[in-house]
N, CA, C and O atoms as a GROMACS GRO file, in nm:
protein
  372
    1UNK      N    1   0.085  -0.117   0.000
    1UNK     CA    2   0.000   0.000   0.000
    1UNK      C    3   0.090   0.123   0.000
    1UNK      O    4   0.204   0.118   0.044
    2UNK      N    5   0.036   0.230  -0.048
    2UNK     CA    6   0.110   0.355  -0.057
    2UNK      C    7   0.059   0.451   0.050
    2UNK      O    8  -0.061   0.458   0.078
    3UNK      N    9   0.152   0.525   0.111
    3UNK     CA   10   0.119   0.619   0.219
    3UNK      C   11   0.187   0.753   0.192
    3UNK      O   12   0.301   0.758   0.146
    4UNK      N   13   0.115   0.861   0.220
    4UNK     CA   14   0.172   0.996   0.216
    4UNK      C   15   0.202   1.034   0.361
    4UNK      O   16   0.116   1.023   0.448
    5UNK      N   17   0.324   1.078   0.386
    5UNK     CA   18   0.364   1.119   0.520
    5UNK      C   19   0.401   1.266   0.516
    5UNK      O   20   0.493   1.306   0.444
    6UNK      N   21   0.330   1.346   0.594
    6UNK     CA   22   0.364   1.488   0.607
    6UNK      C   23   0.441   1.504   0.737
    6UNK      O   24   0.394   1.462   0.843
    7UNK      N   25   0.557   1.565   0.729
    7UNK     CA   26   0.637   1.592   0.847
    7UNK      C   27   0.652   1.741   0.869
    7UNK      O   28   0.684   1.816   0.776
    8UNK      N   29   0.629   1.784   0.992
    8UNK     CA   30   0.647   1.924   1.029
    8UNK      C   31   0.723   1.930   1.161
    8UNK      O   32   0.722   1.835   1.239
    9UNK      N   33   0.788   2.041   1.183
    9UNK     CA   34   0.865   2.058   1.306
    9UNK      C   35   0.774   2.064   1.427
    9UNK      O   36   0.666   2.123   1.423
   10UNK      N   37   0.819   2.002   1.536
   10UNK     CA   38   0.743   2.011   1.661
   10UNK      C   39   0.753   2.150   1.721
   10UNK      O   40   0.673   2.187   1.807
   11UNK      N   41   0.850   2.228   1.676
   11UNK     CA   42   0.871   2.364   1.724
   11UNK      C   43   0.863   2.461   1.605
   11UNK      O   44   0.965   2.517   1.565
   12UNK      N   45   0.743   2.481   1.548
   12UNK     CA   46   0.735   2.571   1.432
   12UNK      C   47   0.784   2.711   1.467
   12UNK      O   48   0.769   2.759   1.579
   13UNK      N   49   0.842   2.773   1.367
   13UNK     CA   50   0.893   2.910   1.379
   13UNK      C   51   1.015   2.921   1.471
   13UNK      O   52   1.058   3.032   1.503
   14UNK      N   53   1.071   2.809   1.512
   14UNK     CA   54   1.192   2.811   1.592
   14UNK      C   55   1.308   2.767   1.503
   14UNK      O   56   1.297   2.668   1.432
   15UNK      N   57   1.416   2.840   1.508
   15UNK     CA   58   1.532   2.802   1.428
   15UNK      C   59   1.584   2.667   1.475
   15UNK      O   60   1.580   2.636   1.594
   16UNK      N   61   1.634   2.586   1.382
   16UNK     CA   62   1.690   2.457   1.423
   16UNK      C   63   1.805   2.477   1.521
   16UNK      O   64   1.885   2.570   1.508
   17UNK      N   65   1.812   2.389   1.617
   17UNK     CA   66   1.920   2.395   1.714
   17UNK      C   67   2.047   2.334   1.654
   17UNK      O   68   2.042   2.268   1.550
   18UNK      N   69   2.160   2.359   1.718
   18UNK     CA   70   2.286   2.300   1.674
   18UNK      C   71   2.277   2.147   1.677
   18UNK      O   72   2.333   2.079   1.591
   19UNK      N   73   2.206   2.094   1.776
   19UNK     CA   74   2.188   1.948   1.786
   19UNK      C   75   2.111   1.895   1.665
   19UNK      O   76   2.146   1.791   1.609
   20UNK      N   77   2.006   1.965   1.626
   20UNK     CA   78   1.927   1.923   1.510
   20UNK      C   79   2.011   1.931   1.382
   20UNK      O   80   2.009   1.838   1.301
   21UNK      N   81   2.083   2.040   1.364
   21UNK     CA   82   2.165   2.057   1.244
   21UNK      C   83   2.272   1.949   1.235
   21UNK      O   84   2.307   1.905   1.126
   22UNK      N   85   2.325   1.908   1.350
   22UNK     CA   86   2.427   1.803   1.350
   22UNK      C   87   2.371   1.669   1.303
   22UNK      O   88   2.447   1.583   1.256
   23UNK      N   89   2.240   1.650   1.314
   23UNK     CA   90   2.176   1.525   1.273
   23UNK      C   91   2.142   1.520   1.124
   23UNK      O   92   2.108   1.413   1.073
   24UNK      N   93   2.150   1.632   1.055
   24UNK     CA   94   2.108   1.637   0.915
   24UNK      C   95   2.183   1.537   0.827
   24UNK      O   96   2.119   1.467   0.749
   25UNK      N   97   2.317   1.526   0.835
   25UNK     CA   98   2.384   1.427   0.749
   25UNK      C   99   2.335   1.283   0.774
   25UNK      O  100   2.319   1.206   0.680
   26UNK      N  101   2.313   1.248   0.899
   26UNK     CA  102   2.262   1.114   0.931
   26UNK      C  103   2.120   1.097   0.880
   26UNK      O  104   2.083   0.988   0.836
   27UNK      N  105   2.039   1.202   0.885
   27UNK     CA  106   1.902   1.198   0.833
   27UNK      C  107   1.904   1.172   0.683
   27UNK      O  108   1.827   1.090   0.632
   28UNK      N  109   1.991   1.242   0.612
   28UNK     CA  110   2.003   1.225   0.467
   28UNK      C  111   2.046   1.082   0.435
   28UNK      O  112   1.992   1.020   0.344
   29UNK      N  113   2.143   1.030   0.508
   29UNK     CA  114   2.191   0.893   0.485
   29UNK      C  115   2.082   0.790   0.514
   29UNK      O  116   2.065   0.695   0.438
   30UNK      N  117   2.007   0.810   0.622
   30UNK     CA  118   1.900   0.717   0.656
   30UNK      C  119   1.789   0.722   0.550
   30UNK      O  120   1.734   0.618   0.514
   31UNK      N  121   1.758   0.841   0.501
   31UNK     CA  122   1.659   0.854   0.394
   31UNK      C  123   1.704   0.786   0.266
   31UNK      O  124   1.624   0.723   0.198
   32UNK      N  125   1.832   0.800   0.234
   32UNK     CA  126   1.885   0.734   0.115
   32UNK      C  127   1.874   0.582   0.127
   32UNK      O  128   1.852   0.512   0.028
   33UNK      N  129   1.891   0.531   0.248
   33UNK     CA  130   1.876   0.387   0.270
   33UNK      C  131   1.731   0.344   0.250
   33UNK      O  132   1.706   0.238   0.192
   34UNK      N  133   1.635   0.425   0.296
   34UNK     CA  134   1.493   0.394   0.270
   34UNK      C  135   1.466   0.392   0.120
   34UNK      O  136   1.392   0.307   0.070
   35UNK      N  137   1.526   0.487   0.049
   35UNK     CA  138   1.510   0.492  -0.097
   35UNK      C  139   1.569   0.367  -0.161
   35UNK      O  140   1.506   0.305  -0.247
   36UNK      N  141   1.688   0.330  -0.119
   36UNK     CA  142   1.757   0.214  -0.176
   36UNK      C  143   1.677   0.086  -0.155
   36UNK      O  144   1.673  -0.001  -0.242
   37UNK      N  145   1.614   0.074  -0.039
   37UNK     CA  146   1.533  -0.044  -0.006
   37UNK      C  147   1.398  -0.043  -0.077
   37UNK      O  148   1.325  -0.142  -0.071
   38UNK      N  149   1.363   0.068  -0.143
   38UNK     CA  150   1.236   0.077  -0.212
   38UNK      C  151   1.118   0.108  -0.121
   38UNK      O  152   1.003   0.100  -0.162
   39UNK      N  153   1.148   0.144   0.003
   39UNK     CA  154   1.041   0.175   0.098
   39UNK      C  155   0.988   0.316   0.076
   39UNK      O  156   0.868   0.340   0.083
   40UNK      N  157   1.079   0.410   0.050
   40UNK     CA  158   1.038   0.547   0.023
   40UNK      C  159   1.046   0.572  -0.127
   40UNK      O  160   1.151   0.556  -0.189
   41UNK      N  161   0.932   0.611  -0.185
   41UNK     CA  162   0.923   0.633  -0.329
   41UNK      C  163   0.953   0.778  -0.369
   41UNK      O  164   0.997   0.803  -0.481
   42UNK      N  165   0.929   0.872  -0.278
   42UNK     CA  166   0.949   1.013  -0.313
   42UNK      C  167   0.964   1.096  -0.186
   42UNK      O  168   0.915   1.060  -0.079
   43UNK      N  169   1.033   1.208  -0.201
   43UNK     CA  170   1.050   1.307  -0.094
   43UNK      C  171   1.034   1.445  -0.156
   43UNK      O  172   1.099   1.477  -0.256
   44UNK      N  173   0.947   1.526  -0.097
   44UNK     CA  174   0.927   1.664  -0.140
   44UNK      C  175   0.943   1.753  -0.019
   44UNK      O  176   0.890   1.723   0.088
   45UNK      N  177   1.016   1.862  -0.034
   45UNK     CA  178   1.041   1.954   0.078
   45UNK      C  179   0.987   2.092   0.039
   45UNK      O  180   1.010   2.139  -0.072
   46UNK      N  181   0.916   2.155   0.132
   46UNK     CA  182   0.864   2.290   0.109
   46UNK      C  183   0.981   2.386   0.085
   46UNK      O  184   1.088   2.371   0.143
   47UNK      N  185   0.959   2.483  -0.002
   47UNK     CA  186   1.063   2.579  -0.035
   47UNK      C  187   1.116   2.651   0.088
   47UNK      O  188   1.235   2.685   0.095
   48UNK      N  189   1.030   2.674   0.186
   48UNK     CA  190   1.075   2.744   0.307
   48UNK      C  191   1.121   2.647   0.416
   48UNK      O  192   1.146   2.687   0.530
   49UNK      N  193   1.131   2.519   0.382
   49UNK     CA  194   1.177   2.412   0.473
   49UNK      C  195   1.083   2.391   0.592
   49UNK      O  196   1.124   2.333   0.693
   50UNK      N  197   0.959   2.436   0.581
   50UNK     CA  198   0.864   2.426   0.692
   50UNK      C  199   0.797   2.289   0.701
   50UNK      O  200   0.739   2.255   0.804
   51UNK      N  201   0.805   2.211   0.595
   51UNK     CA  202   0.739   2.080   0.593
   51UNK      C  203   0.805   1.993   0.487
   51UNK      O  204   0.874   2.041   0.397
   52UNK      N  205   0.782   1.864   0.501
   52UNK     CA  206   0.829   1.768   0.400
   52UNK      C  207   0.720   1.664   0.381
   52UNK      O  208   0.646   1.631   0.474
   53UNK      N  209   0.711   1.612   0.260
   53UNK     CA  210   0.615   1.508   0.227
   53UNK      C  211   0.692   1.392   0.169
   53UNK      O  212   0.776   1.409   0.080
   54UNK      N  213   0.663   1.274   0.219
   54UNK     CA  214   0.729   1.153   0.172
   54UNK      C  215   0.621   1.053   0.129
   54UNK      O  216   0.516   1.044   0.192
   55UNK      N  217   0.649   0.981   0.023
   55UNK     CA  218   0.559   0.875  -0.022
   55UNK      C  219   0.628   0.742   0.007
   55UNK      O  220   0.740   0.718  -0.037
   56UNK      N  221   0.558   0.658   0.082
   56UNK     CA  222   0.612   0.527   0.119
   56UNK      C  223   0.530   0.417   0.052
   56UNK      O  224   0.408   0.428   0.039
   57UNK      N  225   0.598   0.310   0.012
   57UNK     CA  226   0.534   0.187  -0.032
   57UNK      C  227   0.565   0.084   0.076
   57UNK      O  228   0.679   0.040   0.090
   58UNK      N  229   0.462   0.046   0.152
   58UNK     CA  230   0.483  -0.043   0.266
   58UNK      C  231   0.365  -0.137   0.282
   58UNK      O  232   0.256  -0.112   0.230
   59UNK      N  233   0.388  -0.246   0.354
   59UNK     CA  234   0.282  -0.344   0.378
   59UNK      C  235   0.178  -0.293   0.477
   59UNK      O  236   0.064  -0.339   0.476
   60UNK      N  237   0.217  -0.198   0.564
   60UNK     CA  238   0.126  -0.150   0.667
   60UNK      C  239   0.170  -0.014   0.718
   60UNK      O  240   0.284   0.028   0.696
   61UNK      N  241   0.078   0.053   0.785
   61UNK     CA  242   0.114   0.180   0.849
   61UNK      C  243   0.219   0.157   0.957
   61UNK      O  244   0.304   0.242   0.979
   62UNK      N  245   0.213   0.042   1.022
   62UNK     CA  246   0.313   0.010   1.125
   62UNK      C  247   0.453   0.005   1.064
   62UNK      O  248   0.549   0.048   1.128
   63UNK      N  249   0.465  -0.046   0.943
   63UNK     CA  250   0.595  -0.050   0.876
   63UNK      C  251   0.645   0.091   0.844
   63UNK      O  252   0.764   0.119   0.853
   64UNK      N  253   0.553   0.180   0.806
   64UNK     CA  254   0.589   0.319   0.781
   64UNK      C  255   0.636   0.384   0.912
   64UNK      O  256   0.738   0.452   0.915
   65UNK      N  257   0.561   0.362   1.019
   65UNK     CA  258   0.598   0.419   1.149
   65UNK      C  259   0.735   0.368   1.195
   65UNK      O  260   0.813   0.444   1.252
   66UNK      N  261   0.765   0.241   1.170
   66UNK     CA  262   0.896   0.186   1.206
   66UNK      C  263   1.007   0.252   1.126
   66UNK      O  264   1.114   0.282   1.180
   67UNK      N  265   0.982   0.276   0.997
   67UNK     CA  266   1.082   0.344   0.913
   67UNK      C  267   1.105   0.487   0.962
   67UNK      O  268   1.219   0.532   0.969
   68UNK      N  269   0.998   0.556   0.996
   68UNK     CA  270   1.010   0.694   1.045
   68UNK      C  271   1.084   0.698   1.178
   68UNK      O  272   1.162   0.790   1.203
   69UNK      N  273   1.060   0.599   1.263
   69UNK     CA  274   1.124   0.596   1.394
   69UNK      C  275   1.276   0.584   1.382
   69UNK      O  276   1.348   0.626   1.473
   70UNK      N  277   1.324   0.528   1.271
   70UNK     CA  278   1.467   0.511   1.251
   70UNK      C  279   1.536   0.638   1.199
   70UNK      O  280   1.658   0.644   1.194
   71UNK      N  281   1.459   0.738   1.162
   71UNK     CA  282   1.517   0.863   1.112
   71UNK      C  283   1.566   0.949   1.230
   71UNK      O  284   1.492   0.968   1.327
   72UNK      N  285   1.688   1.000   1.223
   72UNK     CA  286   1.745   1.073   1.336
   72UNK      C  287   1.667   1.197   1.380
   72UNK      O  288   1.671   1.233   1.498
   73UNK      N  289   1.596   1.263   1.288
   73UNK     CA  290   1.524   1.386   1.325
   73UNK      C  291   1.381   1.359   1.374
   73UNK      O  292   1.308   1.453   1.404
   74UNK      N  293   1.342   1.232   1.381
   74UNK     CA  294   1.207   1.199   1.426
   74UNK      C  295   1.170   1.259   1.562
   74UNK      O  296   1.056   1.302   1.578
   75UNK      N  297   1.260   1.264   1.660
   75UNK     CA  298   1.221   1.325   1.788
   75UNK      C  299   1.180   1.472   1.777
   75UNK      O  300   1.117   1.526   1.868
   76UNK      N  301   1.216   1.536   1.667
   76UNK     CA  302   1.187   1.678   1.648
   76UNK      C  303   1.074   1.700   1.548
   76UNK      O  304   1.044   1.814   1.512
   77UNK      N  305   1.011   1.591   1.502
   77UNK     CA  306   0.916   1.598   1.391
   77UNK      C  307   0.782   1.537   1.428
   77UNK      O  308   0.775   1.432   1.492
   78UNK      N  309   0.675   1.605   1.388
   78UNK     CA  310   0.540   1.549   1.397
   78UNK      C  311   0.505   1.495   1.259
   78UNK      O  312   0.524   1.563   1.159
   79UNK      N  313   0.455   1.373   1.254
   79UNK     CA  314   0.418   1.310   1.128
   79UNK      C  315   0.269   1.288   1.120
   79UNK      O  316   0.204   1.254   1.219
   80UNK      N  317   0.215   1.307   1.001
   80UNK     CA  318   0.076   1.271   0.972
   80UNK      C  319   0.081   1.172   0.856
   80UNK      O  320   0.130   1.205   0.748
   81UNK      N  321   0.031   1.052   0.880
   81UNK     CA  322   0.036   0.944   0.780
   81UNK      C  323  -0.103   0.925   0.721
   81UNK      O  324  -0.200   0.906   0.794
   82UNK      N  325  -0.111   0.928   0.588
   82UNK     CA  326  -0.238   0.913   0.519
   82UNK      C  327  -0.226   0.800   0.417
   82UNK      O  328  -0.142   0.808   0.327
   83UNK      N  329  -0.309   0.695   0.429
   83UNK     CA  330  -0.310   0.592   0.324
   83UNK      C  331  -0.363   0.653   0.194
   83UNK      O  332  -0.458   0.731   0.196
   84UNK      N  333  -0.303   0.617   0.083
   84UNK     CA  334  -0.345   0.668  -0.047
   84UNK      C  335  -0.428   0.565  -0.121
   84UNK      O  336  -0.417   0.445  -0.097
   85UNK      N  337  -0.511   0.614  -0.210
   85UNK     CA  338  -0.592   0.525  -0.295
   85UNK      C  339  -0.499   0.440  -0.381
   85UNK      O  340  -0.386   0.479  -0.409
   86UNK      N  341  -0.548   0.324  -0.421
   86UNK     CA  342  -0.466   0.233  -0.499
   86UNK      C  343  -0.426   0.292  -0.634
   86UNK      O  344  -0.315   0.266  -0.682
   87UNK      N  345  -0.514   0.369  -0.694
   87UNK     CA  346  -0.487   0.428  -0.825
   87UNK      C  347  -0.492   0.580  -0.816
   87UNK      O  348  -0.583   0.634  -0.753
   88UNK      N  349  -0.397   0.650  -0.876
   88UNK     CA  350  -0.403   0.796  -0.874
   88UNK      C  351  -0.520   0.847  -0.958
   88UNK      O  352  -0.561   0.782  -1.054
   89UNK      N  353  -0.572   0.960  -0.921
   89UNK     CA  354  -0.679   1.025  -0.996
   89UNK      C  355  -0.612   1.100  -1.112
   89UNK      O  356  -0.519   1.177  -1.089
   90UNK      N  357  -0.659   1.079  -1.235
   90UNK     CA  358  -0.597   1.150  -1.348
   90UNK      C  359  -0.611   1.301  -1.332
   90UNK      O  360  -0.712   1.350  -1.282
   91UNK      N  361  -0.511   1.374  -1.375
   91UNK     CA  362  -0.515   1.519  -1.370
   91UNK      C  363  -0.633   1.569  -1.454
   91UNK      O  364  -0.658   1.518  -1.563
   92UNK      N  365  -0.704   1.668  -1.402
   92UNK     CA  366  -0.818   1.724  -1.475
   92UNK      C  367  -0.946   1.646  -1.458
   92UNK      O  368  -1.049   1.680  -1.516
   93UNK      N  369  -0.941   1.539  -1.378
   93UNK     CA  370  -1.063   1.458  -1.361
   93UNK      C  371  -1.157   1.520  -1.259
   93UNK      O  372  -1.264   1.465  -1.233
   0.00000   0.00000   0.00000
């Protein structure tokens, strides 16, 4: 099944801390591993870095939650997970 995951900071409008910034390289590496495994199909980041959207292909929401839990910035992020329809709606429909 496919899932859309919206991630936003738990501290909106607060500049990232030095601790958070130090985790960014590990976050990128962990995300690349999700991509390599075929678990994450896409990543989109807001231009102002206020949110990110990820598309996961997983057997269950629990599998998505487990993948998110392994990301280093998860303690600083609120996630909203939405199951997607099996087929995309054609543009203009």
